[in-house]
N, C-alpha and C positions, 0 to 999 in steps of 0.2 A: 421427506428426510427423515433418514430412521436418526435414532441414538444415540448410533454405535458413530454414527457418519462427522459427529460433531465432537469433539474435548472440549474444555474447558481449558484457558493458560489465563498464567497470569504471569501478562510482560512486565519487566524491568523497567526501572528506569532506562533509558540510551543516548550517546551523542548521536543528532542528526544533521547529516546538511545537507538542505532545504530546498530544491527550482522545481518553478508554477510557470504552466502556462499555460492557456485563455482562447477560447477559438472553438472551431465545430468538431475537431479533434487535439486537444488540449494535453493527451495522455503521452503523445508524439515529442511535442516541443519541450514537454517537463524535462523527459524524458535524456530527449537533444543537451540541453543547457548539464545536464545535468553530470550526463556523458564527458562534454567539451570540461566541464571544471574539474571532473572528477581525473583523466588523463591528463592535465595539466599537473595534477596533487601526487603523480604514479598510484591513484588506488583499483586498478584498474587490472595491473596482471596478479592477483589473487583475487577473482571473484566474489569466493566461495568467502572470504574474509567479512565479507560485511548481510549486510541485512537490508533487503530494498521495498521502501514503504508507499502508499498511495493512495490518493484520498480523491474522488470529486469536492473541486473549493473555488466557488463557487458552486451548485448543483445546477444540472440543469431547470431551463425554465421555461415554463406552456411557450410555446408559439416564438423560441427562443431555438438556434440550431446553436450556439455557442455557453458555453462551460467554460468552467474552469478545472485543473488538476495541479495538486503539491505532489513530488515524486521525492522521494527521502531517501539518503544513504546511513548505514550506522558509520561515523566515525571516529577518532581519537582526540583525543587533546590539540596533536603537534599542527591539520589540517589551518588553512587560512581563508580564509570568506568575499566570495568576490560581489562583482554587481549585480550578475543572478544568481547569485548559491548565499544563501543563508542558514548560521549552524545557530542551537537552539536543543533544549535539556528534555528529551520527552520525558513523561513520570511514568509512564506506564501505567496499564489500569489491570483489567481482569476480562475479560473474552469468552465469548462461544466462537470457537473454532472447524471454519469445513476447507477443504480442499475444490476445484476446480480448474480449469480450463478455460482460457479466457472468451472460446466459444459460446460458453455455458455460462460468463460472469451473469447475466442481468437475474437469471431465471434463480441461480444460488444463490444469489442475494433475497430475491423475496422468502425461498425455503427456507434460510437461514431464520429470517424475520418470524417465519411462521411456524415455524422449531419454539425459538424461544415465548412466544403468545402462550406455546404450552405445553415449557419447563418452566419449574421450579423458580428458574431466575425473572428477578425484574430487568429494567432497562436503565441505558445509564447513561450518562452527558458526554464520557471522556470519549476522542476522535473515533471511529469506526476505520478501518483500513483494513486492503489490503499489499498482505502479503507474497512478493514477484518472489514463488523460487525456483526460475529460471529465466536470471538477470540479462544474460552474453543472448538469449533474444530479440531484445533494445538494445545493451550497447554494445559487441561484438553480431560481425555479418555470418549466421549461421543460417544452415538448411529447415531450420525448423519453421511452418511457416508462425507465424504471429499469433495466431485463432487456436494455437497450440500452447501458446504460452499458461505455465500452471502456475497456478495463485492459492494463497489460503484467505481465505473473509476471517476477517475479524470483526466480530458487533460487538461492542461493551456490553457487557454482565456486571450485576451485582446478587449480592445476598440479600435478604429480604430481616434481615439483622440490623 
């Protein structure tokens, strides 16, 4: 990964809605729960008005096909939680960020982690994230194959200060 492929971003605090999935393909389950909830709140008319982040929780364990995935969506204060979707405040943080398609996401995570090892940045404890830049692939019927969905990968970093 080239230095020019990575940018350093300070994510500001954001209000989030979160849905969770668990199983061999939890991402789809989490997206579906979030879609159902967001539709009931009237939030799907303008997908570009929101940001969409996710991450494995818990991560895959050796010998098990099951893992979890949490899908987030930025929201305003006016929305209401449900049984499937909870609301919370994300505190933000400093990140090394790079872009990829879903079909290359595992390889790109590895390259980004290796980049950090050779950078002036240290690892940090805040949540790593995958920001979906093409949410219509998951929230609306599109002709774009899922494998071509575009993501920004956010690796937590900190400076030596």
